C-alpha positions, 0 to 999 in steps of 0.5 A, a space after each residue: 683168253 687164256 686156257 690151261 689144263 693140268 693133271 693133278 694127283 689125287 690120293 684116296 684110301 679104300 677099305 676092303 674086306 678079303 675073305 676065304 670061307 674054304 668054299 668061296 673067296 672074294 674081296 668087298 669094298 667097304 668105303 672110300 676116304 680122303 685120308 688114311 686116318 679115317 680109312 684106318 679108323 673105319 677098317 679097324 672098327 669093322 674088323 674089331 666088330 667082325 672079330 667079336 661077332 665071330 668069337 675068335 680069340 685074340 691073336 687068332 690068325 684067321 682074322 687080320 687087322 689093318 696095318 698102318 701105312 708107313 710113316 712117310 714125311 708127308 703123312 707126318 706133316 699132314 697131322 703129326 699129333 694124330 699120327 703119333 696116336 697110332 
């Protein structure tokens, strides 16, 4: 019988929401995703919804939208057409 154990890297993407109301501040986890595309889409949608509900004008510095990850070669190879979309 042969047995082998390996350690394999796993990449996960977490969507978090940070807030500071002046009196309290904190971070909430909003979800965990297998790929950055889904995480980005969910984070953007959540931010846009909250932005609209708060009624802040476009460009208001009180709300920050998620940033795209850097375009590493591995991300580009993962799905080049989808990466171009963002």
